[in-house]
MARBA-3410 file (N, C-alpha, C, O; in Angstrom, 1 decimal):
97
0.7,-1.4,0.1,0.3,-0.2,0.2,1.0,1.3,-0.1,0.5,2.3,0.4 ~ 2.0,1.3,-0.7,2.6,2.6,-0.8,3.4,2.7,0.6,4.0,1.8,1.3 ~ 3.2,4.0,1.0,4.2,4.3,2.0,3.5,4.0,3.4,4.0,4.4,4.5 ~ 2.5,3.3,3.3,1.5,2.8,4.8,1.6,1.3,4.8,1.7,0.7,3.7 ~ 1.5,0.8,6.0,1.2,-0.8,6.3,0.4,-1.3,7.6,0.6,-1.4,8.8
-0.5,-1.7,6.7,-1.9,-2.0,8.0,-1.5,-3.4,8.6,-0.9,-4.1,7.8 ~ -1.7,-4.0,10.0,-1.9,-4.9,10.0,-2.1,-5.3,11.3,-1.3,-4.9,12.2 ~ -3.5,-6.4,11.5,-4.4,-7.0,12.3,-3.0,-7.9,13.5,-2.1,-8.4,12.8 ~ -2.8,-8.0,14.5,-2.5,-9.0,15.2,-3.2,-9.2,16.5,-3.2,-8.3,17.4 ~ -4.0,-10.5,16.6,-5.1,-10.8,17.5,-5.8,-9.6,17.9,-6.8,-9.4,17.2
-5.7,-9.0,18.7,-7.1,-7.6,18.7,-6.9,-6.4,19.0,-7.4,-5.6,19.8 ~ -5.4,-6.3,17.8,-5.0,-4.9,18.1,-4.7,-4.5,16.5,-4.2,-5.4,15.8 ~ -4.8,-3.2,16.0,-5.0,-2.7,14.9,-3.8,-2.2,14.7,-3.7,-1.4,15.6 ~ -2.2,-2.2,13.9,-1.1,-1.5,14.2,-0.9,-0.7,12.8,-0.7,-1.6,12.0 ~ -0.9,0.4,12.2,-0.3,1.3,11.6,0.7,1.8,11.2,1.0,2.8,11.9
1.3,1.6,10.5,2.9,2.3,10.1,2.7,3.1,8.7,2.0,2.9,7.7 ~ 3.6,4.4,9.1,3.9,4.9,7.8,5.2,5.2,8.0,5.9,5.0,9.0 ~ 5.5,5.8,6.9,7.0,5.5,6.1,7.6,7.5,6.8,8.8,8.0,6.9 ~ 6.6,8.1,6.9,6.9,9.5,7.4,6.9,9.4,8.9,7.6,10.2,9.5 ~ 6.1,8.5,9.7,6.2,8.5,11.1,7.2,7.4,11.4,7.5,6.3,10.9
7.6,8.3,12.9,9.0,7.6,13.4,8.2,6.5,14.3,9.0,5.6,14.5 ~ 7.2,6.4,14.7,6.2,5.7,15.7,5.1,4.8,14.5,4.6,5.1,13.4 ~ 5.1,3.8,15.3,3.4,3.3,14.6,2.5,3.7,15.9,2.6,4.0,17.1 ~ 1.3,3.4,15.0,0.0,3.9,15.6,-1.1,2.3,15.9,-1.5,1.5,15.0 ~ -1.3,2.2,17.1,-2.2,0.8,17.9,-3.5,1.6,18.0,-3.7,2.8,18.1
-4.5,0.4,18.1,-5.6,0.7,18.2,-6.0,-0.8,18.7,-5.7,-1.8,18.1 ~ -6.7,-0.6,19.7,-7.6,-2.1,19.7,-8.6,-2.4,19.2,-9.7,-1.9,19.4 ~ -8.4,-3.6,18.1,-10.0,-3.7,17.2,-11.1,-3.4,18.0,-11.9,-2.8,17.3 ~ -11.7,-3.6,19.3,-13.1,-3.5,19.8,-13.4,-1.9,19.8,-14.5,-1.5,19.6 ~ -12.4,-1.1,20.0,-12.5,0.5,19.8,-12.4,0.9,18.6,-12.5,2.1,18.4
-12.2,0.0,17.1,-11.4,0.8,16.4,-13.0,1.3,15.1,-14.1,0.8,14.9 ~ -12.5,2.2,14.7,-13.0,2.9,13.8,-12.4,3.9,12.4,-11.6,4.7,12.5 ~ -13.2,3.3,11.1,-12.7,3.9,9.8,-13.2,5.2,9.2,-14.2,4.9,8.5 ~ -13.1,6.2,9.2,-13.7,6.9,8.5,-13.2,7.3,7.0,-12.4,8.2,7.0 ~ -13.5,6.7,5.6,-13.1,7.1,4.6,-13.4,8.4,4.1,-14.5,8.9,4.3
-12.6,8.8,3.5,-12.9,10.3,2.7,-12.3,10.4,1.4,-11.1,10.3,1.1 ~ -13.4,10.5,0.6,-12.6,10.4,-1.0,-12.2,12.0,-1.4,-12.8,13.0,-1.1 ~ -10.9,11.8,-2.1,-10.7,12.9,-2.2,-10.2,12.3,-3.8,-10.2,11.1,-4.3 ~ -9.9,14.0,-4.4,-9.7,14.0,-6.2,-9.1,12.3,-6.8,-9.6,11.6,-7.7 ~ -7.6,12.1,-5.7,-6.8,11.5,-6.7,-6.5,10.2,-5.9,-5.9,9.2,-6.5
-6.8,10.1,-4.6,-6.8,9.4,-3.4,-7.9,9.3,-2.3,-9.0,9.9,-2.4 ~ -7.6,8.5,-1.4,-8.9,8.0,-0.7,-8.3,8.0,0.7,-7.5,7.1,1.1 ~ -8.7,8.8,1.5,-8.3,9.2,2.8,-8.9,8.7,3.7,-10.1,8.9,3.7 ~ -8.3,7.6,4.9,-8.6,7.0,6.0,-8.6,7.7,7.2,-7.4,8.1,7.3 ~ -9.2,8.1,8.3,-8.9,8.3,9.1,-9.4,7.2,10.3,-10.5,7.0,10.7
-8.1,6.6,10.7,-8.2,5.4,11.6,-8.0,5.5,13.0,-7.0,6.1,13.4 ~ -8.6,5.3,13.6,-9.0,5.7,15.2,-9.9,5.2,16.2,-10.9,4.5,15.9 ~ -9.8,5.5,17.4,-11.1,5.3,18.4,-12.0,5.4,17.7,-12.0,6.4,17.1 ~ -13.4,4.5,17.3,-14.3,5.4,17.2,-15.2,5.4,18.6,-15.1,4.7,19.7 ~ -16.2,6.9,18.0,-17.3,7.5,19.1,-18.4,7.8,18.6,-18.7,8.7,17.9
-19.4,6.7,19.1,-19.2,5.6,20.1,-18.9,4.6,19.0,-18.9,4.7,17.7 ~ -18.5,3.4,19.9,-18.2,2.6,19.3,-19.2,1.9,18.7,-19.9,1.6,19.6 ~ -19.7,1.4,17.3,-21.4,0.9,17.3,-21.1,-0.2,16.2,-20.0,-0.6,15.9 ~ -22.5,-0.6,15.5,-21.9,-1.6,14.8,-21.4,-1.1,13.4,-21.6,-2.0,12.6 ~ -21.0,-0.4,13.0,-20.4,0.5,11.6,-18.6,0.0,12.6,-18.4,0.0,13.8
-17.7,-0.2,11.7,-16.4,0.0,11.9,-15.9,0.9,11.0,-14.9,1.6,11.3 ~ -16.8,1.0,9.5,-16.1,1.8,8.3,-17.1,2.2,7.7,-18.1,1.5,7.4 ~ -17.0,3.8,7.5,-18.2,4.2,7.0,-17.9,5.9,7.1,-17.2,6.4,7.9 ~ -18.6,6.6,6.2,-18.9,8.2,5.9,-19.2,8.5,7.7,-18.5,9.3,8.3 ~ -20.1,8.0,8.2,-20.7,8.6,9.3,-19.9,7.9,10.6,-20.5,7.8,11.6
-18.6,7.4,10.6,-18.2,6.8,11.4,-17.1,7.8,12.3,-16.2,8.2,11.7 ~ -17.3,8.1,13.6,-16.3,9.2,13.9,-15.6,8.8,14.6,-16.1,8.1,15.5 ~ -14.2,9.0,14.6,-12.6,8.7,14.9,-12.3,9.8,15.7,-12.6,11.0,15.3 ~ -11.5,9.4,17.4,-11.1,11.0,18.4,-9.9,10.4,18.9,-9.5,9.2,18.7 ~ -9.4,11.0,19.5,-8.0,10.7,20.3,-6.5,11.1,19.2,-6.2,12.2,18.7
-6.1,10.1,19.2,-4.8,9.9,18.6,-5.1,9.0,17.2,-4.6,7.9,17.0 ~ -6.4,9.8,16.2,-6.4,9.2,15.0,-5.0,9.4,14.1,-4.1,10.2,14.3 ~ -5.3,8.5,12.9,-3.8,8.4,12.3,-4.8,9.1,10.6,-6.0,8.9,10.2 ~ -3.9,9.6,10.1,-4.8,9.6,8.6,-3.9,8.9,7.4,-2.8,9.5,7.2 ~ -4.2,8.0,6.9,-4.2,6.9,6.5,-4.2,7.3,4.8,-5.4,7.5,4.5
-3.4,7.5,3.7,-3.3,8.1,2.3,-3.3,6.7,1.5,-2.3,5.9,1.5 ~ -4.7,6.4,0.8,-4.2,5.3,-0.3,-5.1,5.5,-1.4,-6.1,6.1,-1.7 ~ -4.1,4.7,-2.2,-4.5,5.4,-4.0,-5.8,4.6,-4.2,-6.2,3.9,-3.3 ~ -6.5,4.6,-5.3,-7.7,4.4,-5.7,-7.3,2.9,-6.0,-8.2,2.1,-6.0 ~ -6.4,2.5,-6.2,-5.7,1.0,-7.3,-5.6,0.0,-6.1,-5.8,-1.2,-6.0
-5.3,1.1,-5.3,-5.4,0.1,-3.7,-6.5,0.1,-2.7,-6.3,-0.4,-1.6 ~ -7.5,0.6,-3.1,-8.6,1.3,-2.3,-9.7,-0.5,-2.4,-10.7,-0.6,-1.6 ~ -9.5,-1.4,-3.2,-10.2,-2.5,-3.2,-9.4,-3.7,-1.9,-9.9,-4.2,-0.9 ~ -8.4,-3.6,-2.4,-7.4,-4.5,-1.1,-7.7,-3.6,0.6,-7.7,-4.1,1.7 ~ -8.0,-2.3,0.4,-7.5,-2.1,1.8,-9.2,-2.0,2.8,-9.5,-2.2,4.0
-9.9,-1.6,1.7,-11.5,-2.0,1.8,-11.4,-3.6,2.5,-11.7,-3.8,3.7 ~ -10.8,-4.6,1.6,-11.3,-6.3,2.0,-10.3,-6.4,2.9,-10.2,-7.5,3.4 ~ -9.1,-5.5,3.4,-9.2,-5.9,4.8,-9.9,-5.8,6.2,-10.0,-6.6,7.1 ~ -10.2,-4.2,6.0,-11.0,-3.9,7.1,-12.6,-4.5,7.3,-13.3,-4.5,8.3 ~ -12.9,-5.1,5.7,-13.9,-6.1,5.7,-13.8,-7.2,6.7,-14.7,-7.5,7.5
-12.4,-7.9,6.6,-12.3,-9.0,7.6,-12.2,-9.0,8.7,-12.3,-9.9,9.5 ~ -12.1,-7.9,8.7,-11.9,-7.3,10.8,-13.3,-7.2,10.9,-13.8,-7.7,11.9 ~ -14.0,-6.7,10.3,-15.5,-6.2,10.4,-16.1,-7.4,10.5,-16.9,-7.6,11.5 ~ -15.9,-8.4,9.5,-16.3,-10.0,9.6,-16.1,-10.6,10.8,-17.0,-11.4,11.2 ~ -14.6,-10.1,11.7,-14.2,-11.0,12.5,-14.9,-10.7,13.9,-15.2,-11.6,14.7
-15.0,-9.1,14.2,-16.0,-8.2,14.9,-17.5,-8.5,14.6,-18.2,-7.8,15.4 ~ -17.8,-9.0,14.1,-19.6,-9.0,14.0,-20.0,-7.5,13.5,-21.1,-7.0,13.5 ~ -18.7,-6.9,13.1,-19.5,-5.4,12.6,-19.8,-5.2,11.3,-19.7,-6.2,10.5 ~ -20.1,-4.2,11.0,-20.5,-3.4,9.3,-19.5,-2.6,8.8,-18.7,-1.9,9.4 ~ -19.7,-2.9,7.5,-18.8,-2.2,6.7,-20.2,-1.3,5.6,-21.1,-1.8,5.0
-20.0,0.3,5.8,-20.6,0.9,4.8,-19.9,1.5,3.7,-18.8,2.0,3.8 ~ -20.8,1.5,2.6,-20.1,2.3,1.1,-19.3,3.8,1.4,-18.8,4.4,0.5
END
């Protein structure tokens, strides 16, 4: 995914970016992803959902605190969406378009 690496291990999502000196971690139970379409890429606001609800990934998901912005090319969007879809399935949560 270019300059980003996302990995889920056990009950934690960890996000790496080549521009950060540390990774970002959030428990899957609290995870929220807010996708924001931009002209040339997709911006994902990844962090703690407020409130944690049935939707893990979608335009109405609010994230707070130490959230991170992850930029995804449109070519990589299907793979990233599938990655978060697997996490949502595992947690019994939903994905919204």
